[in-house]
N, C-alpha and C positions, 0 to 999 in steps of 0.2 A: 504494500500500500504506500503510495507516494504522497507528497504534500497536497496535491490537488484532491485526491480521493479522501484524505484525512479531513480536509476542510468540509467537504461534502458530507462525510459521515458524522463529524462533530455537529454540524447543523441539524442533521436528521435526529441524532440522539437528544439534543437539547430541545428540539421541537416536540418530541414525543415523551419527554420525561415529565412525570407528575411532581417530582421534587428534585432539588439540586443533585447533580451527579458528582460523586467523589472523583478526585484526581486519579486514584488508583484504578477506579472503574474505567475512566477514560483512557488510561495507559493500556489497559487490557483490550478495550474495544478498538483502539486506534493502532494497536501493535507498535508502540513506540515508547520512548523513555519519558521520564518526568519533565526533562528540559524541553523535549519536542512538543509535549502537550502545552506547556507554558508558552512556547514560541508561536504555536498555531493560534492559541487564544489571543495573543497580542497582535498577531497579523490580522486576524478577523476584526478585532476592535479598531485597528488603525486604518486598514485598507478597505474594509467592507462595512464599516460602521455598525458592526454587530454589537448589540447591547448585552454583552456577556458580563455577568456580575458574580462575585464570590459571596456565598452565604455562610456566615460563620456558624450559625446554628446547626446546619446540616454538614458543614465542612465540605461544600461542593459548589459546582458552577451551574448556572441556569441563565435563561434569557430574562432580562428585566422587562416585565409587562406593565409597568406602572403607567406607560404612555398609551397603553391600549393596543390591542392587535398583536398578532404573532409575527415575529421577524421572519423575513424571507431573504434569501440570497439575491442580490441585485442582478437583473438581466437574465439572459439565457444561461442556465447552470445545470450541467449534467455530469455524472461520473463517466469514467473512461469507457465502460462497456456500453452505456447508453449513447454516448457520442458516436462510437463505431457502429452501433445499430442504426443510428440516423444516417450515417454515411452509406451504409449498406442499402437502406431503403432508397436513398437518393440515387444510387447507381442503378438499382433495379428499375426505378422510374425512367431513368435516362435510357435504359435498354429497351423498355417497353415502348417508349415514344421519344426517340432522340430529339433533343432541342425543345421539347414541349414545355417543360417547366424550368429550363435553364436560367433564363433571365430573372425569374422570381426567386429561385433557390440560390442564386449566386451570393447575395448578402448573407444568407444562412451558412453557406459553405465557408465564407470568410470568417464568420464568427466562430464556427466549429473549429476551423484551423487554428484560430487564435487561442481558443481554450485548450486545444490539444498541445499547443506549444508550451503552455504553462506547466504541463506535466511531462514535457520533453518526449512526446510521442506524436508524430505527425500522421496525416491521413494518407500518405503515399503507400502505406502497407496494404491498403485495400484496393488501390487503383490497379485495374487489370486482373484482379483476383476473383472477380465475380463475373459470371458469364450466363447470359440467358439466350437459349436457342429458340428462335421463333420460326413459325411455319405458316404459310398462307396469310401473312399479315397484309392487309390492304391499306395503302396510303394514297392520299391526294396531296402531293408535295406542296402545292400552292395554298391549299385550304386547311389542312389538318390542324396546324397549330392555332391559327386565328379562330377557326370554327370551334375547336375544343374549348378555348378560353372563353369565347362568347357563351357557349352552352353552359360551361361550368359556372360562369358568373351569374347567369340568369337563374340557374338552379340554386345557388347560394343566396341570391337576393329574393327568391321566390317570385319571379316575374315571368311573364309569358314570352315565348319566342315566336318569331315568324320565320319559317324555314322554307328555303327553296330546295326541294328534295327530288332525287332521281330514284324511282322505283325500278330496280333491276328486274323484278318479277314481271311487272307490266311494261317495262321498257318505256317509261313515260316520265315527264317532268311535272311537278305539281308544287303548289304553294300551300303550306299548312300553318295554322296558328296552334301552338302546342304549349301546354302547361307542363314544364319539365318536372319529373318526379325523382329520377335518380339516374346516375351514370353506371354502366355495367361494362367491365372488361372481361370479355369472354372469348376464349380461343384466339388470343393475340389481336383482338379487334375491339374497338369501343362501340357501345350502343347506348342510346338514350331511350329510357322508358318514360313515356309522357302521355298526358290526356290530349287527344286530338280533338279540337273543337269542330273540325269539319265532319269527322266521322262520329263525334259524340261518344267516344270510348277510348280505352287504353290501347296504345300502340307502341311498337318498338321501332326505332329509327337507327340505321347504321350511320355512325358519325362520318365515315368516309364518303357516304352517299349524299351528305348535306352539302349542297353547292353554295349556300349562303345562309347566314343566320343573323337576325336582327332582334335585339332585346326591346320589348314593348313596355309601355308604362303600366299596362294592366297587371294586377296581381295574378299569380298563377292559381289555378283551381287546386285546392288541397285534396289529396287522396290519402286515406289512411294506410299506414304501412302494412297492416294485416291484409287489407284489400289488394295492395300491390303484390304481396307474396302469394295470395290466393290466385291471382290472375297470371302472374309471370313465373312463379317458382313451383307451382304444384305439378306441372307436367315436365316431361323430359326435354332438356335442351333449351334453345333460345325461343322455341315456339311457345306462344302464350295460350292460355285457356285452361279450363279445368280438365283434369285427367278423365278420359273416357274409356281407357283400356288399361290392362296390366300385361306387360310383356314378361314372359318366363323364358329365360335364357339358361342354357346348360353349357358350361365351359369344360373343356377337356382337363384331365388331371395335370397335364403339363402347364396349362395356363391358370389353373385354379389358384395356385400359390400367389400369383400376382393379382388377379382380379379380386380375390377375397379381401385384399387390402386397399382396393380402389373405391372411391366414392363417385358413383355415376349420378346419383340423385339423393336429395335430402331424405326422401321417404322410401329408399330402397330397402329390400329385405334379402338376405342371402344366407345360405347354409351349405355346409359341406355334405356331400352324399357319401354313401358307404363305399362306393367304388373309386373314391378320390376325386370325382368331378365336383364342380361348384355350380349351384343353382342361384341365379340372381333374378329378382322380381322388381320391375320398374313401372311406375305409372307414366302414361304418355297420352298425348292427344293426336298431334300431327306426327306420323311415323317417319317422315322424310329423313330427319337427322339421325334418328335411332337406327334406321336401316343402313345408313352410311357407316355408322360405328360398328354395327354387327358385321358388315362385309369385310372390314379390315382384319378381322380375326380368322377369316377363311374357314378351314376345316376344324378349327379349334373351338367353335361355338355352334350350337344348334338351337333354333327357335322352337320351343316346345308349345307355346301358346302366345296369342290367340291364332287360330288358323289363317285369318287374312294377312297377318304380319308374316307368318311363315311362308305363305304363298308369294307375297311380295318379294321376299328375300330370294326365293327360288327363281322367280322370274328375272330378277336382276342378275343372278348368277348365270342363268341361261343366255341372257342377252349379252353378257360379257364374253361368254364362250363363243357366241356367234361372231363377235367382232374379230376374233382370231382365226375364224374359218374352220371348216370341218377337218382340214388336213393339218392343222396346227399340231405340233408334237405335244404330247401330254404324258403324264405318268412319271414315276420316279426315274425311269431309264431314258427319258428324253435327253437329247444332246443339249449341252449348256453352252452359252457363248464362251469363246476362248478355248474350245476344245475339251471342256470338262464334260463329265458324264454323271 
């Protein structure tokens, strides 16, 4: 424990103490000598205006509360592990959306670096040590940063947004007035859950498909969090709506050890079968995304129910096989690229 952490810890001890704390107790808690405890107390009094007083009756130290209120360390103050955790989150955000929050976080970065210098440990140790691999991330280089900030600002201020939106499904442009409810980061892309005043209902908008966003003066229509969860989170994937079906998936014994530790949905149910396979039950409404996730497991998963979902997966597999033609090599003995077998 260095000087920086000892100041932080002494402040925590004195804030939580019901009576003055003896010097011996402080020596043990701060893992230092009598002289070091005395020096830390003097430094806090001198440089941080800490109202630490000595109580003769209890032969210990405490904060003087005669002026009212509990003393707090000035400014941004964290211990070493908390500072490095902040830097970790900052780097994760930078990887998720490069440059998105850089200008806003720069002053915080400078303040953190300054605090770390006080304890002679810089932030360079984390740089380049955290890596996030992204896949299928969609970006609009000209719009993403400005659009995200406008959307996030309206969400924080609880004001309506006017969006120019491109619907990929309909391949059409439209203007919508939306009351933003929350931002969602899902599968490496950002989405806005909001109340659409045109459709008079809850909708999800991909942020990268927003071609322009304007904050309006009108207050956003409030929607209860429980209602949002019921609409957006009760079914599988990004598709909203109440669950209409339950998928029953059976994974091979080879995949069971991995899938058993995965969370596909908040309301999932799973169990290990006697033969080593794993059964997973999921609520869903629109099957499109669920089918894509099932197909990526190939022969290591079987849809047991409901029959329409099973048939849909079979048809997708048959269509995929037709893409490669009837004469396409198949089976474990087919020739592999590069001369392998």
